[in-house]
C-alpha positions, 0 to 999 in steps of 0.5 A: 500500500502506497499513500500518495499525494496528487503530484505522484499519484497519477504518474504512479498509476501510469507506471502501473496501468500503461507500463505494467510495473508493480501492479501488486502495489495498491496506490491510494490517493487519500486526503490528509484528514483520512490518512491515519485511519486509512493507514491503520486499516491497511496496516492490518494486512500489508505494509504501508508507505507514504510517498514523499513524507516531507514537512509542509506537504500534503500528508498528515505527518503529525498524525501518522507519526503519532499513530505509527513509528515512521522510518525512512524506507528509501526507494520503494 
């Protein structure tokens, strides 16, 4: 599961749907207010990653860091 913001969501879908890459990864566009619950639900059955989790971006970084131990994973 990869939670992505709108800037990388469409290119990632293109890579999956047109280029046929990593179709095993679910790419989700989730608004910041739903990210923590969405990640909690998904984490029950699969690893969860956030694309580009940088300060001041689209992600609910504070909420995600409160609910999870967030560690850099490099290129996924």
